[in-house]
C-alpha positions in Angstrom: 33.7 -18.9 -11.8 31.4 -17.2 -14.3 27.7 -16.2 -13.2 25.4 -15.4 -15.7 22.9 -13.0 -16.3 20.1 -15.3 -16.0 21.4 -17.0 -13.1 21.5 -13.4 -11.6 18.0 -12.7 -12.5 17.0 -16.3 -11.1 18.8 -15.5 -8.0 17.2 -12.2 -7.9 13.9 -13.7 -7.8 14.2 -16.0 -5.3 15.3 -13.0 -2.8 12.4 -11.4 -3.3 10.2 -14.4 -2.7 11.9 -14.8 0.9 11.6 -11.1 1.3 7.7 -11.5 0.9 7.7 -14.7 2.9 9.1 -12.7 5.5 6.9 -10.0 5.4 3.9 -12.6 5.2 5.4 -14.0 8.7 5.8 -10.7 10.2 2.3 -9.6 9.6 0.4 -12.8 10.5 2.7 -12.5 13.8 1.8 -8.3 14.0 -2.0 -8.9 13.3 -4.0 -9.1 16.6 -7.0 -11.7 16.1 -9.9 -10.2 14.9 -11.8 -12.4 17.0 -10.1 -11.1 20.2 -10.6 -7.4 19.1 -14.4 -8.4 19.1 -14.5 -9.8 22.2 -12.3 -7.1 24.1 -13.8 -6.4 27.6 -15.8 -3.6 28.1 -14.0 -0.6 29.6 -10.9 -2.9 30.0 -11.2 -2.5 33.9 -9.6 0.9 33.5 -10.6 4.1 35.2 -10.4 6.7 32.8 -10.2 10.6 32.7 -13.5 12.1 30.9 -13.8 15.7 29.8 -16.6 17.5 27.4 -16.2 15.9 23.6 -17.2 17.3 20.6 -17.9 14.8 18.1 -18.2 16.1 14.4 -19.6 13.7 11.7 -19.4 14.9 8.1 -22.1 12.9 6.0 -23.5 12.8 2.6 -25.8 11.1 1.2 -27.5 8.0 3.0 -25.2 5.0 2.8 -26.3 1.3 3.6 -25.9 1.2 7.5 -26.3 4.6 8.2 -28.8 5.0 10.6 -27.1 1.6 12.7 -23.5 2.9 12.9 -24.3 6.9 13.7 -26.5 5.2 16.1 -23.6 3.7 18.5 -22.2 6.7 18.8 -25.4 7.8 20.5 -24.9 4.8 23.0 -21.7 5.9 24.6 -20.9 5.7 28.1 -19.1 8.9 28.1 -21.3 11.2 30.7 -20.7 14.5 28.6 -20.5 14.8 24.8 -21.9 16.7 22.0 -22.6 15.3 18.6 -22.5 17.3 15.5 -23.9 15.9 12.1 -23.2 18.1 9.1 -24.3 18.2 5.1 -23.9 20.6 2.6 -27.6 20.9 1.2 -31.0 20.9 2.4 -31.7 17.8 0.0 -29.4 14.9 1.3 -30.9 12.1 2.1 -28.5 12.5 5.6 -30.7 14.6 6.9 -33.6 12.2 7.7 -31.1 10.2 9.5 -30.2 12.4 11.3 -33.9 13.3 12.2 -34.3 9.6 13.3 -31.7 9.8 15.3 -32.8 12.4 17.3 -36.2 11.1 18.2 -35.0 8.0 19.2 -32.3 9.6 21.2 -33.9 12.7 22.8 -31.2 12.5 26.0 -28.6 13.0 23.5 -27.0 16.6 22.8 -27.4 16.3 18.7 -27.4 18.9 16.0 -27.7 18.9 12.3 -25.6 21.6 10.6 -26.9 22.4 7.2 -24.3 24.7 5.5 -23.6 24.7 1.7 -20.5 26.9 2.0 -17.6 25.2 0.4 -14.2 25.9 1.6 -11.4 24.7 -1.0 -11.3 21.7 -3.1 -11.6 18.9 -0.3 -15.4 18.7 0.3 -15.6 16.9 3.2 -12.9 19.3 4.9 -15.4 22.0 3.7 -18.0 20.3 5.8 -15.5 19.6 8.8 -15.1 23.5 8.9 -18.2 24.4 9.2 -18.9 21.6 12.0 -16.0 23.0 14.1 -17.3 26.6 14.1 -20.3 24.8 16.2 -18.3 23.0 18.8 -18.9 23.8 22.3 -16.1 21.7 23.7 -12.3 21.7 24.1 -11.7 17.9 23.2 -12.5 16.7 19.4 -13.3 13.8 17.9 -13.6 13.0 14.2 -15.2 9.8 12.8 -16.6 9.0 8.7 -19.9 8.3 8.3 -19.4 4.4 7.8 -17.6 3.6 11.0 -19.5 1.4 14.5 -17.8 2.0 17.5 -18.1 0.1 21.5 -19.6 1.8 24.0 -16.4 3.3 25.7 -14.7 4.7 22.5 -15.1 8.3 23.5 -13.7 7.6 26.8 -10.9 5.4 25.5 -10.1 7.4 22.4 -10.1 10.8 24.5 -7.7 9.8 27.2 -5.0 10.2 25.9 -5.1 13.4 25.0 -5.2 14.5 29.1 -1.1 14.0 28.4 -0.2 17.3 26.7 2.9 15.9 25.1 0.2 13.8 22.8 -0.8 15.6 19.6 -3.6 13.6 18.1 -4.9 10.1 19.1 -6.7 7.6 16.0 -7.6 4.4 15.2 -7.2 1.3 12.9 -10.3 -0.1 11.7 -11.9 -3.7 10.8 -14.2 -4.0 7.5 -17.2 -5.5 7.6 -18.5 -6.6 4.1 -22.2 -5.2 3.4 -23.1 -7.0 0.3 -22.0 -9.5 -2.0 -19.0 -11.0 -3.4 -17.3 -7.4 -4.1 -17.1 -6.4 -1.0 -15.8 -9.2 0.5 -13.0 -9.0 -1.7 -12.7 -4.9 -0.6 -13.0 -6.4 3.2 -9.8 -8.0 2.8 -8.3 -5.2 1.7 -8.2 -3.6 4.7 -7.9 -6.2 7.1 -5.0 -8.3 5.2 -3.3 -5.9 3.6 -3.8 -2.4 4.8 -4.3 -3.2 8.5 -1.0 -5.7 8.8 1.2 -2.9 7.2 0.3 0.2 9.7 0.6 -2.6 12.6 4.2 -3.6 11.4 5.2 0.1 10.9 3.7 1.1 14.2 6.1 -2.0 15.9 8.9 -0.7 13.9 8.2 3.0 15.8 6.5 4.7 12.8 4.0 7.0 14.4 3.1 8.7 10.5 0.0 8.0 10.3 -3.5 9.3 10.6 -6.7 7.8 9.5 -10.2 9.0 9.0 -11.7 6.5 11.3 -10.9 8.4 14.4 -8.8 11.6 14.7 -9.2 12.9 18.5 -7.2 16.0 19.4 -7.7 19.3 21.4 -9.8 22.4 20.0 -6.4 24.1 21.2 -4.1 21.9 19.2 -6.5 22.5 16.5 -6.0 26.1 16.4 -2.4 26.2 16.6 -2.0 24.5 13.2 -4.5 26.7 11.7 -8.0 24.8 12.4 -9.1 22.7 9.3 -8.6 25.8 7.0 -4.8 24.6 6.6 -6.3 21.1 5.0 -8.8 22.5 3.0 -7.0 21.5 -0.7 -5.4 18.5 0.6 -5.9 14.9 -0.5 -5.1 12.9 2.4 -6.7 15.4 5.0 -6.5 12.9 8.0 -3.0 12.5 7.1 -2.1 15.7 7.1 -3.9 16.7 10.0 -2.0 14.2 12.6 1.3 15.3 10.4 0.8 19.2 11.8 0.8 18.0 15.2 3.0 16.1 14.9 5.6 18.9 12.8 4.8 21.2 16.3 6.8 18.4 18.6 3.4 16.1 19.5 2.8 12.5 19.7 0.5 10.4 17.5 -1.1 7.5 19.6 -2.7 4.6 18.0 -5.1 3.6 20.2 -6.3 0.3 21.5 -9.6 0.3 20.2 -10.4 -1.2 16.7 -13.4 0.3 15.1 -15.8 -1.4 12.1 -16.1 0.1 9.0 -18.5 -0.7 6.3 -17.4 -2.0 2.9 -20.2 -1.6 0.7 -19.1 -1.8 -2.7 -21.1 -3.8 -5.0 -19.3 -4.5 -8.1 -15.8 -4.5 -9.8 -15.7 -0.9 -10.5 -16.7 1.2 -7.9 -14.4 -1.2 -5.9 -11.4 -0.5 -8.2 -12.1 3.0 -8.4 -12.3 3.6 -4.5 -8.9 1.2 -4.0 -7.0 2.8 -6.7 -7.8 6.0 -5.1 -6.0 4.9 -1.8 -3.4 3.7 -3.1 -2.9 7.0 -5.1 -3.4 8.6 -1.8 -0.4 6.7 -0.6 1.4 7.7 -3.1 1.0 11.4 -2.6 2.1 10.6 1.1 4.9 8.8 0.6 6.1 8.1 -3.0 9.1 6.1 -1.8 6.8 3.9 0.5 4.6 3.6 -2.3 7.1 1.9 -4.7 8.2 -0.7 -2.2 4.6 -1.8 -1.5 5.0 -4.8 -4.4 6.6 -6.9 -1.8 3.3 -6.5 0.6 1.3 -8.6 -2.1 2.2 -12.2 -0.8 0.8 -14.5 -3.3 2.0 -13.7 -6.5 5.4 -14.2 -5.3 4.8 -17.3 -3.8 3.1 -18.6 -7.1 6.7 -17.1 -8.8 8.3 -19.3 -6.1 6.9 -22.1 -7.3 7.0 -21.7 -10.6 10.9 -21.0 -9.9 11.2 -24.5 -8.2 9.4 -26.5 -11.1 12.0 -24.6 -13.7 14.6 -26.5 -11.9 18.0 -25.3 -11.0 20.9 -25.6 -8.2 19.6 -27.7 -5.6 20.3 -24.9 -3.0 18.0 -22.8 -4.9 15.5 -25.4 -5.0 15.3 -26.0 -1.3 15.6 -22.4 -0.5 12.3 -21.2 -3.0 10.9 -24.8 -1.4 10.9 -23.8 2.4 10.0 -20.3 1.3 6.7 -21.0 -0.4 6.0 -23.4 1.9 6.4 -21.3 4.9 4.6 -18.5 2.8 1.8 -20.2 2.3 1.3 -20.7 5.7 2.2 -17.6 6.9 -0.6 -16.3 4.7 -3.2 -18.6 5.5 -2.5 -17.4 9.1 -3.0 -14.1 8.5 -6.4 -14.6 7.0 -7.4 -16.9 10.0 -6.2 -14.0 12.1 -8.5 -11.4 10.4 -11.2 -13.6 10.5 -13.8 -13.0 12.8 -16.1 -16.1 12.3 -14.7 -19.7 11.0 -17.1 -19.5 8.7 -15.7 -16.5 7.1 -12.6 -18.1 6.9 -13.5 -20.8 4.8 -16.0 -18.5 2.9 -13.1 -16.6 2.0 -9.9 -18.3 1.9 -10.6 -18.9 -2.0 -10.7 -15.4 -2.3 -6.7 -14.7 -1.0 -4.8 -15.0 -4.0 -7.4 -12.8 -6.3 -7.1 -10.0 -3.5 -3.1 -10.3 -3.5 -3.0 -10.6 -7.6 -5.9 -7.4 -7.5 -3.7 -5.5 -5.2 -0.4 -6.2 -7.4 -2.5 -5.0 -10.2 -3.9 -1.6 -8.7 -0.7 -0.8 -7.3 1.0 -0.7 -10.8 -2.2 1.3 -12.5 -1.8 3.6 -8.7 1.5 4.2 -10.2 -0.2 6.4 -13.4 -2.8 9.1 -12.7 -2.5 12.8 -11.8 -6.0 12.7 -10.1 -8.6 11.1 -8.0 -12.3 11.5 -7.2 -13.9 11.4 -4.1 -17.5 12.3 -3.7 -17.7 13.8 -7.2 -14.9 16.2 -6.3 -12.0 15.5 -8.9 -8.7 16.4 -6.8 -4.7 16.2 -7.7 -2.4 13.8 -7.1 1.3 15.0 -6.2 3.3 14.9 -3.7 1.7 17.2 -1.4 2.7 19.4 1.6 -0.4 20.7 3.1 -0.7 24.5 3.5 0.8 25.9 7.0 3.5 23.1 6.7 6.9 24.1 7.0 7.8 21.1 4.7 9.7 19.0 6.8 
């Protein structure tokens, strides 16, 4: 019996719709409840080894909630740590925020490093190079400026480094909307697409990641990989810092801690630039993985499955599509529920789910093209990168 090309195409679409549904189910089952994570018992009842820590915080400008986020690092239960805040200009408004912290927390070892020297194309790494020269302790923790943490954060993220086989510790993050409509859409990008994707990869055994929300490592390991100088021209500096440690046979640990990050983009244009930059960064790290991301944008596939079912066809195809669509919708709503910290947040943002997925699909298509991204005013090339000092493996 001959099968027409249109039938082959229809069954291919059915298969893709089913794969997207399976992804949604696995994502919903893999993602921990955001509400449960927020209510995590303080300290988890564990005794953790404690060693002195240098916390490096590169800053650039006064972001919304900058003081509130940085203050969570001043309220740690860790008995011995220093906070190094770095800016590249004496005119940076973040300086005033650091001065407020120094006045509010006089018991803390807080230093401000103002250094205009530029090392390479990546200005954040340039800032880190200047900060690292001032670090006093063997354990080093890097964290982006828009991160807020629990009081036992430093103890938790540095504890795995007591094992010499651990090269680096990193954290996932939960996004908080700071503003209006588009910040809520941006928060879903992180909470309902990025975080579940990482959880699935981690559950499957992958450790090929490193996130700027937190990177903790030993100073001796940092020196062995060539310091931050090895990353000065890299787009995905957080990923490559972790990758360098893996290339030396050490393991990457995804911490039990999930930190908070702010989404502050007030309009569609700024959100679009940020998210396409992230997607192009993924493309630069893992081109093949980027190519197959389309299957993770669930809502468009569910819509396509519904259209195919309405279009008609064999009983078998309609039954498969109906089951896939119903299960897929339930899983996608379940994923949204697990990513929501409050019932009000769930109901308020539920109508945004199809918009979020459709926008992701469009951004993925656009991010497949383009040779540069702009980050904090710096234009950087998007290429399949191998950081300086890497063996290329």
